[in-house]
C-alpha positions as CSV (number, residue, x, y, z in Angstrom):
1,M,0.0,0.0,0.0
2,A,1.0,3.6,-0.6
3,V,-0.1,5.6,2.5
4,G,-1.7,8.9,1.4
5,L,-3.4,10.0,4.6
6,V,-2.3,9.6,8.3
7,L,-4.7,10.5,11.2
8,L,-3.2,10.9,14.6
9,D,-4.9,11.3,18.0
10,L,-3.1,13.8,20.2
11,D,-3.0,13.0,23.9
12,G,-1.3,9.7,24.5
13,T,-0.5,9.3,20.8
14,M,1.2,12.1,18.9
15,L,2.0,13.9,22.1
16,T,4.3,12.6,24.9
17,S,3.0,12.6,28.4
18,D,4.3,16.2,28.9
19,K,2.2,17.3,25.9
20,Q,5.2,17.7,23.5
21,I,6.1,16.2,20.1
22,S,9.3,14.2,20.4
23,P,12.1,15.0,17.9
24,A,11.8,11.6,16.3
25,T,8.1,11.9,15.8
26,Y,8.4,15.4,14.4
27,A,11.0,14.3,12.0
28,A,9.0,11.3,10.8
29,L,5.8,13.4,10.3
30,E,7.8,16.1,8.4
31,R,9.4,13.4,6.2
32,A,6.0,11.8,5.5
33,A,4.5,15.2,4.6
34,A,7.4,15.9,2.3
35,M,6.5,12.7,0.5
36,G,3.0,14.0,-0.1
37,V,1.3,12.2,2.8
38,H,-1.5,14.3,4.4
39,I,-0.8,14.5,8.2
40,V,-4.0,15.2,10.1
41,P,-4.4,15.6,13.9
42,C,-7.6,14.0,15.0
43,T,-8.8,14.9,18.5
44,G,-11.7,15.1,20.9
45,R,-10.6,18.7,21.6
46,F,-12.0,21.8,19.9
47,Y,-9.6,23.6,17.6
48,D,-8.6,26.4,20.0
49,A,-7.8,23.8,22.6
50,V,-5.3,22.0,20.3
51,P,-1.9,22.5,21.8
52,Q,0.1,25.2,20.2
53,V,2.9,22.8,19.4
54,V,0.5,21.0,17.1
55,R,-1.1,24.1,15.6
56,D,2.4,25.3,14.8
57,L,3.2,22.3,12.5
58,P,3.8,23.9,9.1
59,F,2.9,20.8,7.2
60,V,-0.5,20.3,8.7
61,R,-3.5,21.8,6.7
62,Y,-6.5,19.7,8.0
63,F,-7.7,19.2,11.5
64,I,-10.4,16.8,12.8
65,T,-11.8,18.0,16.1
66,V,-14.5,17.1,18.7
67,N,-14.2,13.4,17.9
68,G,-14.9,13.9,14.2
69,G,-17.7,16.4,14.7
70,N,-15.7,19.1,12.8
71,V,-13.3,18.8,9.8
72,L,-11.3,22.0,9.3
73,D,-9.3,23.2,6.3
74,R,-7.1,25.6,8.1
75,Q,-5.5,27.0,4.9
76,A,-8.8,27.8,3.4
77,G,-10.4,28.9,6.7
78,E,-13.3,26.6,5.9
79,L,-15.2,24.1,8.0
80,L,-15.6,21.2,5.6
81,F,-17.8,19.0,7.8
82,R,-20.0,19.6,10.9
83,A,-22.1,17.2,12.8
84,E,-23.5,18.3,16.2
85,I,-26.0,17.4,18.9
86,P,-29.2,19.4,18.6
87,L,-29.8,21.9,21.4
88,E,-32.9,20.2,22.8
89,R,-31.2,16.7,22.8
90,G,-28.2,18.3,24.6
91,L,-30.5,19.7,27.3
92,E,-32.0,16.2,27.8
93,L,-28.5,14.9,28.4
94,F,-28.1,17.5,31.1
95,D,-31.2,16.1,32.8
96,Y,-29.8,12.6,32.5
97,M,-26.4,13.5,33.9
98,E,-28.0,15.4,36.9
99,G,-29.1,11.9,38.1
100,L,-25.5,10.6,38.2
101,P,-22.6,11.2,40.5
102,V,-20.7,13.3,37.9
103,I,-19.7,16.7,36.8
104,Y,-20.3,17.6,33.2
105,D,-19.6,20.1,30.5
106,C,-20.5,20.8,26.8
107,F,-18.7,22.2,23.8
108,V,-20.5,24.9,21.9
109,D,-19.1,26.9,19.0
110,G,-15.5,26.0,19.6
111,A,-15.4,26.5,23.4
112,A,-16.1,24.4,26.4
113,Y,-18.4,25.4,29.2
114,M,-19.1,24.1,32.7
115,E,-21.5,25.2,35.4
116,R,-19.5,27.0,38.1
117,R,-20.7,24.6,40.8
118,N,-19.2,21.7,38.8
119,Y,-16.0,23.7,37.9
120,E,-15.3,24.2,41.5
121,R,-15.4,20.5,42.1
122,I,-12.9,19.5,39.3
123,D,-10.3,18.5,41.9
124,Q,-12.7,16.0,43.4
125,F,-13.3,14.3,40.0
126,I,-10.1,14.6,38.0
127,S,-7.1,13.4,39.9
128,V,-4.6,12.9,36.9
129,P,-2.6,16.1,37.1
130,K,-2.3,16.8,33.4
131,D,-6.0,16.1,32.8
132,N,-6.9,18.3,35.7
133,E,-4.8,21.1,34.5
134,M,-6.2,20.8,30.9
135,V,-9.8,20.8,32.0
136,K,-9.4,23.7,34.3
137,A,-7.6,25.7,31.7
138,L,-10.1,25.1,28.8
139,R,-13.5,25.2,30.6
140,K,-15.3,28.5,30.9
141,P,-17.4,28.5,34.1
142,V,-21.0,29.8,33.8
143,E,-23.6,30.2,36.5
144,D,-26.4,28.3,34.8
145,L,-25.3,26.1,31.9
146,R,-28.8,25.3,30.7
147,Q,-29.7,29.0,30.5
148,F,-26.4,29.8,28.9
149,V,-26.7,27.3,26.0
150,R,-30.4,28.2,25.5
151,E,-29.4,31.9,25.1
152,K,-26.7,30.9,22.6
153,G,-29.3,28.9,20.7
154,Q,-26.7,26.6,19.0
155,S,-26.1,22.9,18.7
156,M,-23.5,21.2,20.9
157,Q,-20.4,19.8,19.4
158,K,-19.9,17.4,22.4
159,V,-21.2,16.7,25.9
160,Q,-19.2,14.9,28.4
161,M,-19.2,13.9,32.1
162,F,-16.5,13.0,34.6
163,F,-16.6,10.3,37.3
164,A,-14.6,10.6,40.5
165,D,-14.2,6.8,40.6
166,I,-12.7,5.1,37.6
167,G,-14.3,1.8,38.5
168,Q,-17.7,3.4,38.6
169,R,-17.1,4.9,35.1
170,N,-16.1,1.5,33.8
171,A,-19.2,-0.1,35.2
172,M,-21.5,2.7,33.9
173,L,-20.1,2.8,30.4
174,P,-22.1,-0.2,29.0
175,R,-25.2,1.0,30.8
176,V,-24.9,4.5,29.4
177,R,-24.6,3.0,25.9
178,E,-27.7,1.1,26.4
179,Q,-29.7,4.0,27.8
180,I,-28.5,6.5,25.2
181,P,-28.7,4.5,22.0
182,D,-29.2,7.5,19.6
183,L,-25.8,9.0,20.4
184,L,-22.2,7.8,20.1
185,V,-20.8,7.1,23.5
186,S,-17.1,7.0,24.0
187,T,-14.2,7.8,26.3
188,S,-11.0,9.8,25.9
189,L,-9.7,10.1,29.4
190,V,-9.5,7.5,32.2
191,N,-12.6,8.8,33.9
192,N,-14.8,10.4,31.3
193,I,-17.7,9.5,29.1
194,E,-18.5,11.7,26.1
195,F,-21.4,12.0,23.7
196,T,-21.5,13.0,20.0
197,V,-23.9,12.3,17.2
198,P,-23.3,9.0,15.4
199,T,-22.1,10.8,12.3
200,A,-19.4,12.6,14.4
201,S,-16.9,9.8,14.9
202,K,-13.2,9.8,14.0
203,G,-13.9,6.9,11.6
204,A,-16.6,8.8,9.8
205,A,-14.3,11.9,9.6
206,L,-11.5,9.7,8.2
207,R,-13.9,8.5,5.4
208,F,-15.1,12.0,4.7
209,L,-11.6,13.5,4.5
210,A,-10.2,10.6,2.4
211,R,-13.0,11.1,-0.1
212,H,-12.4,14.9,-0.1
213,L,-8.7,14.4,-0.8
214,G,-9.2,11.6,-3.3
215,V,-7.3,9.0,-1.1
216,A,-8.6,5.4,-0.9
217,V,-9.6,4.4,2.6
218,A,-7.3,1.4,2.1
219,D,-4.4,3.8,1.8
220,T,-5.0,5.5,5.1
221,M,-3.3,5.0,8.5
222,A,-4.7,6.0,11.9
223,F,-3.0,6.1,15.3
224,G,-4.8,6.1,18.7
225,D,-4.7,5.0,22.3
226,M,-8.3,5.4,23.7
227,D,-11.8,4.1,23.1
228,N,-12.8,7.2,21.1
229,D,-10.0,6.3,18.6
230,R,-11.6,2.9,17.9
231,S,-13.7,3.9,14.9
232,M,-10.8,5.4,13.0
233,V,-8.4,2.5,13.9
234,E,-11.0,0.0,12.6
235,T,-11.7,2.1,9.5
236,A,-8.2,2.9,8.4
237,G,-6.2,0.7,6.0
238,V,-3.7,0.3,8.8
239,G,-5.0,0.9,12.3
240,V,-2.3,1.4,14.9
241,A,-2.7,1.2,18.6
242,M,0.0,2.8,20.8
243,G,1.9,0.6,23.3
244,N,0.1,2.5,26.0
245,A,-3.3,2.1,24.4
246,E,-6.4,0.7,26.2
247,P,-6.9,-3.1,25.7
248,C,-10.1,-2.5,23.7
249,L,-8.1,-0.6,21.1
250,K,-5.2,-3.1,20.9
251,D,-7.8,-5.8,20.3
252,V,-9.0,-4.2,17.0
253,A,-5.7,-2.7,15.8
254,D,-3.8,-4.1,12.8
255,Y,-0.5,-3.2,14.5
256,I,0.7,-2.3,18.0
257,T,3.6,0.1,18.1
258,D,5.7,1.5,21.0
259,T,4.3,4.0,23.5
260,N,3.8,7.7,23.0
261,N,6.8,8.4,25.2
262,D,9.0,6.0,23.1
263,D,8.4,7.3,19.6
264,G,5.7,4.8,18.8
265,V,4.4,7.0,15.9
266,A,7.8,7.4,14.3
267,K,8.5,3.7,14.5
268,A,5.2,2.7,12.9
269,L,5.7,5.3,10.1
270,E,9.1,3.8,9.5
271,K,7.5,0.4,9.0
272,F,4.5,1.3,6.9
273,V,5.4,4.5,5.1
274,F,9.2,4.6,4.8
275,G,9.9,0.8,4.8
């Protein structure tokens, strides 16, 4: 196969644990781009929350954000694809989550919002330091989330909730999928559950962008580490799970590479793109 499109999750995949791109990974991505391969970050974050080190990559034109809900052509300044949760359905999710031992937020128009009472309890629910720091930095606290989103009157790119107890999250995940069958339910952090519309998956975004670029899906490659990467790892011609990936992703991957801290992306590109 001649790989023409590479999608990469960010946290735990392209980025090291300290949220940097290793020299070996940078060099491999740059080399692939010079060969004409499209390098595309694919993340659950909204665009403005993508780390600057990724946005500064000169060879990246396209970004897939909010788990596939948005596909952005940065060079043209154009949103090529958008699939979001209707406002009223999002408000129903708020009601659902109020009955659970969680804090929750929503993404609207490229920003993340959380009710202040929940924002002030982030430390109780997110114990992983880097995750805690990221959530605090990127959430905008509002007094009444329901009133706020009603006044904005827009659909929601993503809704997510955080559990204080990881075991409780793991136990709830299959139940939530059963109770919310109309939405795509996935995870991207050790203690969260997130909701998008079914057409907003990383796998669907891969298919869309491959078609847009004229690349056969069989000639694509996707890297990930978490449950929300599963659809693109299964869809790609070569689906790669990082060495630090969740077991559920390793089970469906075509190849398991090294960890994000040990240049796993660079090593897999060497095998499948440069080899």
